[in-house]
ROGU-309037 format. One record per residue: residue number from 1; x, y, z of N, C-alpha, C in turn; residue in three letters. Coordinates in steps of 0.02 Angstrom, whole numbers, always signed. Layout:
N
{num: NUM n_u: X n_v: Y n_w: Z ca_u: X ca_v: Y ca_w: Z c_u: X c_v: Y c_w: Z residuo: ALA} .
...
This chain:
112
{num: 1 n_u: +8082 n_v: +4896 n_w: +4034 ca_u: +8046 ca_v: +4947 ca_w: +4068 c_u: +7971 c_v: +4931 c_w: +4065 residuo: MET} .
{num: 2 n_u: +7941 n_v: +4932 n_w: +4123 ca_u: +7870 ca_v: +4915 ca_w: +4129 c_u: +7826 c_v: +4976 c_w: +4128 residuo: GLY} .
{num: 3 n_u: +7763 n_v: +4963 n_w: +4121 ca_u: +7713 ca_v: +5015 ca_w: +4121 c_u: +7697 c_v: +5037 c_w: +4192 residuo: LYS} .
{num: 4 n_u: +7682 n_v: +5100 n_w: +4202 ca_u: +7664 ca_v: +5123 ca_w: +4268 c_u: +7592 c_v: +5103 c_w: +4285 residuo: ARG} .
{num: 5 n_u: +7580 n_v: +5087 n_w: +4349 ca_u: +7513 ca_v: +5071 ca_w: +4371 c_u: +7471 c_v: +5134 c_w: +4376 residuo: LYS} .
{num: 6 n_u: +7408 n_v: +5126 n_w: +4358 ca_u: +7363 ca_v: +5183 ca_w: +4367 c_u: +7338 c_v: +5182 c_w: +4439 residuo: LYS} .
{num: 7 n_u: +7339 n_v: +5236 n_w: +4471 ca_u: +7316 ca_v: +5240 ca_w: +4540 c_u: +7240 c_v: +5244 c_w: +4545 residuo: SER} .
{num: 8 n_u: +7208 n_v: +5257 n_w: +4489 ca_u: +7135 ca_v: +5265 ca_w: +4491 c_u: +7097 c_v: +5201 c_w: +4475 residuo: SER} .
{num: 9 n_u: +7133 n_v: +5145 n_w: +4469 ca_u: +7099 ca_v: +5082 ca_w: +4455 c_u: +7056 c_v: +5060 c_w: +4514 residuo: ARG} .
{num: 10 n_u: +6993 n_v: +5045 n_w: +4501 ca_u: +6946 ca_v: +5026 ca_w: +4553 c_u: +6943 c_v: +4950 c_w: +4558 residuo: LYS} .
{num: 11 n_u: +6930 n_v: +4924 n_w: +4618 ca_u: +6924 ca_v: +4851 ca_w: +4624 c_u: +6861 c_v: +4826 c_w: +4588 residuo: PRO} .
{num: 12 n_u: +6863 n_v: +4764 n_w: +4566 ca_u: +6807 ca_v: +4735 ca_w: +4530 c_u: +6747 c_v: +4727 c_w: +4578 residuo: ALA} .
{num: 13 n_u: +6686 n_v: +4738 n_w: +4552 ca_u: +6628 ca_v: +4731 ca_w: +4596 c_u: +6618 c_v: +4658 c_w: +4618 residuo: PRO} .
{num: 14 n_u: +6596 n_v: +4650 n_w: +4679 ca_u: +6585 ca_v: +4583 ca_w: +4706 c_u: +6518 c_v: +4556 c_w: +4681 residuo: VAL} .
{num: 15 n_u: +6519 n_v: +4497 n_w: +4651 ca_u: +6457 ca_v: +4466 ca_w: +4627 c_u: +6422 c_v: +4433 c_w: +4685 residuo: ARG} .
{num: 16 n_u: +6358 n_v: +4446 n_w: +4690 ca_u: +6321 ca_v: +4414 ca_w: +4743 c_u: +6297 c_v: +4346 c_w: +4720 residuo: GLN} .
{num: 17 n_u: +6305 n_v: +4297 n_w: +4762 ca_u: +6285 ca_v: +4229 ca_w: +4747 c_u: +6209 c_v: +4224 c_w: +4754 residuo: LYS} .
{num: 18 n_u: +6175 n_v: +4203 n_w: +4700 ca_u: +6103 ca_v: +4195 ca_w: +4702 c_u: +6087 c_v: +4127 c_w: +4734 residuo: VAL} .
{num: 19 n_u: +6047 n_v: +4127 n_w: +4787 ca_u: +6031 ca_v: +4062 ca_w: +4819 c_u: +5986 c_v: +4020 c_w: +4775 residuo: PRO} .
{num: 20 n_u: +5997 n_v: +3954 n_w: +4777 ca_u: +5956 ca_v: +3907 ca_w: +4739 c_u: +5891 c_v: +3894 c_w: +4777 residuo: LEU} .
{num: 21 n_u: +5840 n_v: +3874 n_w: +4739 ca_u: +5775 ca_v: +3859 ca_w: +4770 c_u: +5779 c_v: +3798 c_w: +4814 residuo: ASP} .
{num: 22 n_u: +5738 n_v: +3798 n_w: +4866 ca_u: +5732 ca_v: +3739 ca_w: +4910 c_u: +5661 c_v: +3713 c_w: +4912 residuo: THR} .
{num: 23 n_u: +5613 n_v: +3750 n_w: +4884 ca_u: +5543 ca_v: +3728 ca_w: +4880 c_u: +5524 c_v: +3724 c_w: +4806 residuo: ALA} .
{num: 24 n_u: +5491 n_v: +3669 n_w: +4787 ca_u: +5477 ca_v: +3657 ca_w: +4717 c_u: +5404 c_v: +3638 c_w: +4706 residuo: PHE} .
{num: 25 n_u: +5386 n_v: +3632 n_w: +4641 ca_u: +5319 ca_v: +3611 ca_w: +4622 c_u: +5315 c_v: +3535 c_w: +4621 residuo: THR} .
{num: 26 n_u: +5260 n_v: +3509 n_w: +4648 ca_u: +5251 ca_v: +3436 ca_w: +4650 c_u: +5231 c_v: +3410 c_w: +4581 residuo: CYS} .
{num: 27 n_u: +5259 n_v: +3353 n_w: +4562 ca_u: +5244 ca_v: +3322 ca_w: +4497 c_u: +5174 c_v: +3291 c_w: +4496 residuo: LEU} .
{num: 28 n_u: +5150 n_v: +3270 n_w: +4554 ca_u: +5088 ca_v: +3232 ca_w: +4557 c_u: +5027 c_v: +3275 c_w: +4572 residuo: PHE} .
{num: 29 n_u: +5033 n_v: +3323 n_w: +4619 ca_u: +4975 ca_v: +3365 ca_w: +4635 c_u: +4980 c_v: +3435 c_w: +4606 residuo: CYS} .
{num: 30 n_u: +5037 n_v: +3454 n_w: +4578 ca_u: +5049 ca_v: +3517 ca_w: +4543 c_u: +5041 c_v: +3579 c_w: +4588 residuo: HIS} .
{num: 31 n_u: +5052 n_v: +3572 n_w: +4653 ca_u: +5050 ca_v: +3631 ca_w: +4697 c_u: +5119 c_v: +3664 c_w: +4696 residuo: HIS} .
{num: 32 n_u: +5120 n_v: +3730 n_w: +4691 ca_u: +5183 ca_v: +3767 ca_w: +4691 c_u: +5213 c_v: +3769 c_w: +4761 residuo: ASP} .
{num: 33 n_u: +5277 n_v: +3761 n_w: +4765 ca_u: +5316 ca_v: +3765 ca_w: +4827 c_u: +5290 c_v: +3720 c_w: +4882 residuo: LYS} .
{num: 34 n_u: +5264 n_v: +3662 n_w: +4863 ca_u: +5241 ca_v: +3614 ca_w: +4914 c_u: +5292 c_v: +3559 c_w: +4927 residuo: SER} .
{num: 35 n_u: +5341 n_v: +3553 n_w: +4884 ca_u: +5392 ca_v: +3501 ca_w: +4892 c_u: +5453 c_v: +3532 c_w: +4925 residuo: VAL} .
{num: 36 n_u: +5474 n_v: +3503 n_w: +4981 ca_u: +5533 ca_v: +3526 ca_w: +5016 c_u: +5585 c_v: +3470 c_w: +5016 residuo: THR} .
{num: 37 n_u: +5648 n_v: +3490 n_w: +5014 ca_u: +5703 ca_v: +3442 ca_w: +5014 c_u: +5745 c_v: +3454 c_w: +5077 residuo: VAL} .
{num: 38 n_u: +5757 n_v: +3400 n_w: +5114 ca_u: +5799 ca_v: +3404 ca_w: +5174 c_u: +5861 c_v: +3362 c_w: +5162 residuo: ARG} .
{num: 39 n_u: +5919 n_v: +3395 n_w: +5165 ca_u: +5982 ca_v: +3360 ca_w: +5155 c_u: +6014 c_v: +3344 c_w: +5222 residuo: LEU} .
{num: 40 n_u: +6030 n_v: +3282 n_w: +5233 ca_u: +6065 ca_v: +3261 ca_w: +5293 c_u: +6134 c_v: +3237 c_w: +5271 residuo: ASP} .
{num: 41 n_u: +6181 n_v: +3283 n_w: +5269 ca_u: +6248 ca_v: +3267 ca_w: +5244 c_u: +6286 c_v: +3219 c_w: +5289 residuo: ARG} .
{num: 42 n_u: +6272 n_v: +3222 n_w: +5354 ca_u: +6305 ca_v: +3177 ca_w: +5400 c_u: +6287 c_v: +3104 c_w: +5386 residuo: LYS} .
{num: 43 n_u: +6222 n_v: +3092 n_w: +5375 ca_u: +6197 ca_v: +3025 ca_w: +5360 c_u: +6206 c_v: +3008 c_w: +5286 residuo: GLU} .
{num: 44 n_u: +6215 n_v: +3058 n_w: +5244 ca_u: +6223 ca_v: +3046 ca_w: +5172 c_u: +6158 c_v: +3031 c_w: +5136 residuo: GLY} .
{num: 45 n_u: +6102 n_v: +3059 n_w: +5163 ca_u: +6036 ca_v: +3046 ca_w: +5135 c_u: +5998 c_v: +3111 c_w: +5127 residuo: VAL} .
{num: 46 n_u: +5958 n_v: +3115 n_w: +5074 ca_u: +5914 ca_v: +3172 ca_w: +5063 c_u: +5842 c_v: +3147 c_w: +5062 residuo: ALA} .
{num: 47 n_u: +5797 n_v: +3185 n_w: +5092 ca_u: +5726 ca_v: +3168 ca_w: +5093 c_u: +5687 c_v: +3223 c_w: +5057 residuo: HIS} .
{num: 48 n_u: +5645 n_v: +3203 n_w: +5011 ca_u: +5602 ca_v: +3249 ca_w: +4974 c_u: +5530 c_v: +3231 c_w: +4991 residuo: LEU} .
{num: 49 n_u: +5491 n_v: +3281 n_w: +5013 ca_u: +5422 ca_v: +3269 ca_w: +5035 c_u: +5376 c_v: +3323 c_w: +5008 residuo: VAL} .
{num: 50 n_u: +5318 n_v: +3303 n_w: +4982 ca_u: +5266 ca_v: +3350 ca_w: +4963 c_u: +5219 c_v: +3358 c_w: +5023 residuo: CYS} .
{num: 51 n_u: +5207 n_v: +3419 n_w: +5044 ca_u: +5165 ca_v: +3431 ca_w: +5103 c_u: +5091 c_v: +3419 c_w: +5087 residuo: ARG} .
{num: 52 n_u: +5072 n_v: +3424 n_w: +5024 ca_u: +5001 ca_v: +3418 ca_w: +5006 c_u: +4981 c_v: +3345 c_w: +4996 residuo: VAL} .
{num: 53 n_u: +5016 n_v: +3311 n_w: +4950 ca_u: +4996 ca_v: +3242 ca_w: +4933 c_u: +5039 c_v: +3189 c_w: +4967 residuo: CYS} .
{num: 54 n_u: +5087 n_v: +3210 n_w: +5008 ca_u: +5130 ca_v: +3166 ca_w: +5047 c_u: +5171 c_v: +3118 c_w: +5004 residuo: ASP} .
{num: 55 n_u: +5189 n_v: +3140 n_w: +4944 ca_u: +5232 ca_v: +3101 ca_w: +4901 c_u: +5304 c_v: +3106 c_w: +4929 residuo: GLN} .
{num: 56 n_u: +5340 n_v: +3051 n_w: +4930 ca_u: +5407 ca_v: +3049 ca_w: +4960 c_u: +5458 c_v: +3020 c_w: +4912 residuo: ARG} .
{num: 57 n_u: +5521 n_v: +3042 n_w: +4921 ca_u: +5577 ca_v: +3016 ca_w: +4883 c_u: +5639 c_v: +3021 c_w: +4927 residuo: TYR} .
{num: 58 n_u: +5683 n_v: +2972 n_w: +4922 ca_u: +5744 ca_v: +2971 ca_w: +4962 c_u: +5802 c_v: +2955 c_w: +4916 residuo: GLN} .
{num: 59 n_u: +5859 n_v: +2988 n_w: +4927 ca_u: +5917 ca_v: +2978 ca_w: +4884 c_u: +5981 c_v: +2988 c_w: +4924 residuo: SER} .
{num: 60 n_u: +6036 n_v: +2962 n_w: +4897 ca_u: +6102 ca_v: +2972 ca_w: +4928 c_u: +6129 c_v: +3041 c_w: +4908 residuo: LYS} .
{num: 61 n_u: +6169 n_v: +3071 n_w: +4953 ca_u: +6198 ca_v: +3136 ca_w: +4939 c_u: +6273 c_v: +3134 c_w: +4954 residuo: VAL} .
{num: 62 n_u: +6308 n_v: +3183 n_w: +4925 ca_u: +6378 ca_v: +3193 ca_w: +4942 c_u: +6387 c_v: +3267 c_w: +4959 residuo: ASN} .
{num: 63 n_u: +6448 n_v: +3290 n_w: +4967 ca_u: +6460 ca_v: +3359 ca_w: +4988 c_u: +6444 c_v: +3410 c_w: +4934 residuo: HIS} .
{num: 64 n_u: +6436 n_v: +3389 n_w: +4871 ca_u: +6420 ca_v: +3436 ca_w: +4817 c_u: +6345 c_v: +3439 c_w: +4801 residuo: LEU} .
{num: 65 n_u: +6307 n_v: +3394 n_w: +4828 ca_u: +6236 ca_v: +3389 ca_w: +4812 c_u: +6197 c_v: +3448 c_w: +4841 residuo: THR} .
{num: 66 n_u: +6151 n_v: +3476 n_w: +4801 ca_u: +6107 ca_v: +3529 ca_w: +4823 c_u: +6035 c_v: +3505 c_w: +4818 residuo: GLU} .
{num: 67 n_u: +5988 n_v: +3544 n_w: +4843 ca_u: +5917 ca_v: +3525 ca_w: +4843 c_u: +5890 c_v: +3516 c_w: +4772 residuo: ALA} .
{num: 68 n_u: +5912 n_v: +3559 n_w: +4727 ca_u: +5888 ca_v: +3555 ca_w: +4658 c_u: +5912 c_v: +3491 c_w: +4624 residuo: VAL} .
{num: 69 n_u: +5968 n_v: +3464 n_w: +4645 ca_u: +5993 ca_v: +3401 ca_w: +4618 c_u: +5947 c_v: +3343 c_w: +4638 residuo: ASP} .
{num: 70 n_u: +5924 n_v: +3343 n_w: +4700 ca_u: +5879 ca_v: +3291 ca_w: +4724 c_u: +5812 c_v: +3296 c_w: +4688 residuo: ILE} .
{num: 71 n_u: +5788 n_v: +3358 n_w: +4677 ca_u: +5725 ca_v: +3368 ca_w: +4641 c_u: +5730 c_v: +3342 c_w: +4570 residuo: TYR} .
{num: 72 n_u: +5786 n_v: +3355 n_w: +4536 ca_u: +5793 ca_v: +3331 ca_w: +4467 c_u: +5800 c_v: +3255 c_w: +4465 residuo: SER} .
{num: 73 n_u: +5832 n_v: +3224 n_w: +4516 ca_u: +5835 ca_v: +3151 ca_w: +4520 c_u: +5765 c_v: +3122 c_w: +4528 residuo: GLU} .
{num: 74 n_u: +5723 n_v: +3155 n_w: +4567 ca_u: +5655 ca_v: +3133 ca_w: +4579 c_u: +5614 c_v: +3136 c_w: +4513 residuo: TRP} .
{num: 75 n_u: +5624 n_v: +3189 n_w: +4475 ca_u: +5590 ca_v: +3195 ca_w: +4411 c_u: +5611 c_v: +3138 c_w: +4364 residuo: ILE} .
{num: 76 n_u: +5677 n_v: +3125 n_w: +4362 ca_u: +5703 ca_v: +3071 ca_w: +4319 c_u: +5676 c_v: +3003 c_w: +4340 residuo: ASP} .
{num: 77 n_u: +5673 n_v: +2991 n_w: +4406 ca_u: +5648 ca_v: +2927 ca_w: +4431 c_u: +5574 c_v: +2919 c_w: +4416 residuo: ALA} .
{num: 78 n_u: +5535 n_v: +2972 n_w: +4421 ca_u: +5464 ca_v: +2969 ca_w: +4406 c_u: +5453 c_v: +2956 c_w: +4332 residuo: ALA} .
{num: 79 n_u: +5493 n_v: +2988 n_w: +4289 ca_u: +5488 ca_v: +2976 ca_w: +4217 c_u: +5506 c_v: +2904 c_w: +4199 residuo: ASP} .
{num: 80 n_u: +5558 n_v: +2878 n_w: +4231 ca_u: +5578 ca_v: +2809 ca_w: +4217 c_u: +5524 c_v: +2759 c_w: +4240 residuo: ALA} .
{num: 81 n_u: +5494 n_v: +2773 n_w: +4297 ca_u: +5441 ca_v: +2728 ca_w: +4321 c_u: +5380 c_v: +2731 c_w: +4275 residuo: ALA} .
{num: 82 n_u: +5365 n_v: +2789 n_w: +4249 ca_u: +5308 ca_v: +2796 ca_w: +4203 c_u: +5322 c_v: +2759 c_w: +4137 residuo: GLN} .
{num: 83 n_u: +5384 n_v: +2764 n_w: +4113 ca_u: +5402 ca_v: +2729 ca_w: +4051 c_u: +5398 c_v: +2653 c_w: +4060 residuo: ARG} .
{num: 84 n_u: +5419 n_v: +2628 n_w: +4118 ca_u: +5415 ca_v: +2556 ca_w: +4132 c_u: +5343 c_v: +2533 c_w: +4134 residuo: GLU} .
{num: 85 n_u: +5300 n_v: +2575 n_w: +4163 ca_u: +5229 ca_v: +2558 ca_w: +4169 c_u: +5194 c_v: +2557 c_w: +4102 residuo: GLU} .
{num: 86 n_u: +5213 n_v: +2602 n_w: +4057 ca_u: +5180 ca_v: +2608 ca_w: +3993 c_u: +5211 c_v: +2563 c_w: +3940 residuo: GLN} .
{num: 87 n_u: +5269 n_v: +2534 n_w: +3953 ca_u: +5302 ca_v: +2492 ca_w: +3903 c_u: +5259 c_v: +2430 c_w: +3890 residuo: ALA} .
{num: 88 n_u: +5247 n_v: +2415 n_w: +3827 ca_u: +5207 ca_v: +2355 ca_w: +3813 c_u: +5246 c_v: +2292 c_w: +3831 residuo: PRO} .
{num: 89 n_u: +5213 n_v: +2249 n_w: +3868 ca_u: +5247 ca_v: +2187 ca_w: +3888 c_u: +5244 c_v: +2138 c_w: +3830 residuo: SER} .
{num: 90 n_u: +5297 n_v: +2102 n_w: +3821 ca_u: +5299 ca_v: +2053 ca_w: +3766 c_u: +5253 c_v: +1996 c_w: +3781 residuo: ARG} .
{num: 91 n_u: +5215 n_v: +1974 n_w: +3733 ca_u: +5171 ca_v: +1916 ca_w: +3746 c_u: +5213 c_v: +1853 c_w: +3755 residuo: PRO} .
{num: 92 n_u: +5186 n_v: +1807 n_w: +3793 ca_u: +5220 ca_v: +1744 ca_w: +3804 c_u: +5217 c_v: +1703 c_w: +3740 residuo: VAL} .
{num: 93 n_u: +5274 n_v: +1674 n_w: +3723 ca_u: +5277 ca_v: +1634 ca_w: +3661 c_u: +5229 c_v: +1575 c_w: +3667 residuo: ALA} .
{num: 94 n_u: +5189 n_v: +1566 n_w: +3616 ca_u: +5142 ca_v: +1510 ca_w: +3617 c_u: +5163 c_v: +1458 c_w: +3565 residuo: SER} .
{num: 95 n_u: +5140 n_v: +1398 n_w: +3576 ca_u: +5155 ca_v: +1344 ca_w: +3529 c_u: +5093 c_v: +1329 c_w: +3489 residuo: THR} .
{num: 96 n_u: +5100 n_v: +1294 n_w: +3435 ca_u: +5043 ca_v: +1277 ca_w: +3394 c_u: +5008 c_v: +1213 c_w: +3419 residuo: SER} .
{num: 97 n_u: +5040 n_v: +1179 n_w: +3467 ca_u: +5010 ca_v: +1118 ca_w: +3493 c_u: +4954 c_v: +1135 c_w: +3543 residuo: ARG} .
{num: 98 n_u: +4901 n_v: +1095 n_w: +3543 ca_u: +4848 ca_v: +1107 ca_w: +3593 c_u: +4872 c_v: +1087 c_w: +3662 residuo: PRO} .
{num: 99 n_u: +4845 n_v: +1119 n_w: +3712 ca_u: +4863 ca_v: +1103 ca_w: +3780 c_u: +4832 c_v: +1037 c_w: +3800 residuo: ALA} .
{num: 100 n_u: +4868 n_v: +995 n_w: +3838 ca_u: +4839 ca_v: +931 ca_w: +3859 c_u: +4781 c_v: +942 c_w: +3906 residuo: PRO} .
{num: 101 n_u: +4730 n_v: +900 n_w: +3899 ca_u: +4670 ca_v: +905 ca_w: +3941 c_u: +4687 c_v: +881 c_w: +4011 residuo: ALA} .
{num: 102 n_u: +4663 n_v: +917 n_w: +4062 ca_u: +4678 ca_v: +895 ca_w: +4131 c_u: +4641 c_v: +831 c_w: +4147 residuo: PRO} .
{num: 103 n_u: +4673 n_v: +788 n_w: +4185 ca_u: +4642 ca_v: +723 ca_w: +4203 c_u: +4587 c_v: +736 c_w: +4253 residuo: ALA} .
{num: 104 n_u: +4529 n_v: +707 n_w: +4243 ca_u: +4473 ca_v: +717 ca_w: +4289 c_u: +4474 c_v: +662 c_w: +4341 residuo: SER} .
{num: 105 n_u: +4436 n_v: +671 n_w: +4393 ca_u: +4433 ca_v: +623 ca_w: +4448 c_u: +4399 c_v: +558 c_w: +4424 residuo: MET} .
{num: 106 n_u: +4351 n_v: +562 n_w: +4379 ca_u: +4315 ca_v: +502 ca_w: +4356 c_u: +4363 c_v: +455 c_w: +4318 residuo: GLU} .
{num: 107 n_u: +4408 n_v: +482 n_w: +4277 ca_u: +4454 ca_v: +440 ca_w: +4240 c_u: +4501 c_v: +402 c_w: +4286 residuo: ASP} .
{num: 108 n_u: +4523 n_v: +433 n_w: +4339 ca_u: +4571 ca_v: +400 ca_w: +4383 c_u: +4538 c_v: +345 c_w: +4423 residuo: SER} .
{num: 109 n_u: +4473 n_v: +351 n_w: +4439 ca_u: +4438 ca_v: +299 ca_w: +4477 c_u: +4425 c_v: +238 c_w: +4434 residuo: GLU} .
{num: 110 n_u: +4412 n_v: +247 n_w: +4369 ca_u: +4398 ca_v: +191 ca_w: +4325 c_u: +4460 c_v: +148 c_w: +4314 residuo: GLU} .
{num: 111 n_u: +4518 n_v: +177 n_w: +4315 ca_u: +4580 ca_v: +140 ca_w: +4302 c_u: +4597 c_v: +94 c_w: +4361 residuo: GLU} .
{num: 112 n_u: +4574 n_v: +106 n_w: +4419 ca_u: +4591 ca_v: +64 ca_w: +4477 c_u: +4560 c_v: -3 c_w: +4477 residuo: ASP} .
């Protein structure tokens, strides 16, 4: 024997989907809402452009990609580029031998 249904049960409230941002702050010029992301799903490419400093970024997209994903990829790419630039380059290995002196034009004329 089962329990009787209550007739006064109300349907669950519908949650409204909060839209994600499409305009962001630029990393380089720090202007609010100056960076816009345009997704071209047909071509599979996203374009990110700052209207103030004209900074650009391009990335591949799929059907799940949103504008905020492209913005976060741009941040990661900028951080990686900055790390590469600041990384100390290894010095070229040197030997203890002195470098040979270059032959001058006078020496080659005397030998003839």
